[in-house]
C-alpha positions, 0 to 999 in steps of 0.5 A: 202309052208307055211314058218315060220320065228322065230327069237330068242332074241339075233338076234331080231333086224335083224328080218325085214331084214331077213323077207324082204329078205325071202319074196323077194326070196320065195313069187315069187316062190309061197310060203307064209312067216309067221313071228312068232316073235321076231319082235324087241329086246324089244318084250315083249315075249322074245323067246330063241332058245329052244322055237322055234316051229310052224304050218308051212311046214318049219321053218327058224330060227337062233341065233348067230351061228345057233348051238343052234337053230339047236340043239333046233329044232332037239329036237322035233319030226317031225323036221329035221333041218340043219345048213345053213351058205352058199348057198352050205349048203342050196342046199345040205341040200335041196337035200341030207337031205330034212329037214323041218327047217334050223338054220342060224348064224345071227351074226357069219360071218354076216358082209358086204354082210350078206343080200346077203348071206341070199338071195342066201341061200334062193334061193338055199334052195327053188328054186330047189326042195327038196329030189332029192339027190346030186351029181347025182351019189349018188341020190339013196344012199342019198334018201335011207339014208334019209329014214333010218334017218326018221325011226330012228327018228320016233322010237326014238321020242315021240309024240309032245303033250307028249313032250309039256306036259312034259317040263317046262310049264312056258317055253312053256307059254313064247313061245306062248305069242307072239303078233301074235302067237294065230292068226298065230298058230290056223289058221294053226294047223292041230292037234286038240288035240294040238290046245286044249292043247295050248289054255288051256295055254293061 
């Protein structure tokens, strides 16, 4: 699985800590981590949580509380982003909601042991499979509910290319201006129309 890390500007100073913790946990499981930035608080391309997107199987993001980042990601088609504060959130989101992105609080409650909480969350998120339901006696209804939610989201969201063309183009250009964005995105993008559109903006 290709896991993208996307940090927003208020928490960019923690980028190295979050990336190293994520790599420590998921690379031994066979997953690949790609860091789309921000890499430091003074990066030239300042990302806010409303700009998070990328060509990956899974996205790890966050902001001060994680709430804004979660809302931003859930604004896009094909993204099911959960809010993960602790290992139980991580485990239940992976098994009950079976999404493809999480938003974490990198400021609120991030004190002594913050890196341990991250480590345990990543272990529970990626170390035990996805979509298996929880608890065992609720597996069938939980999996059925997930399919219902997926169907509703397909019916209520327009295609990503339409979303990108209709949002503020300066905002979009800022999101793709990061120093490694082009290298990482175009190597992984599976949608030729989307890739062509992004190239036209660079």
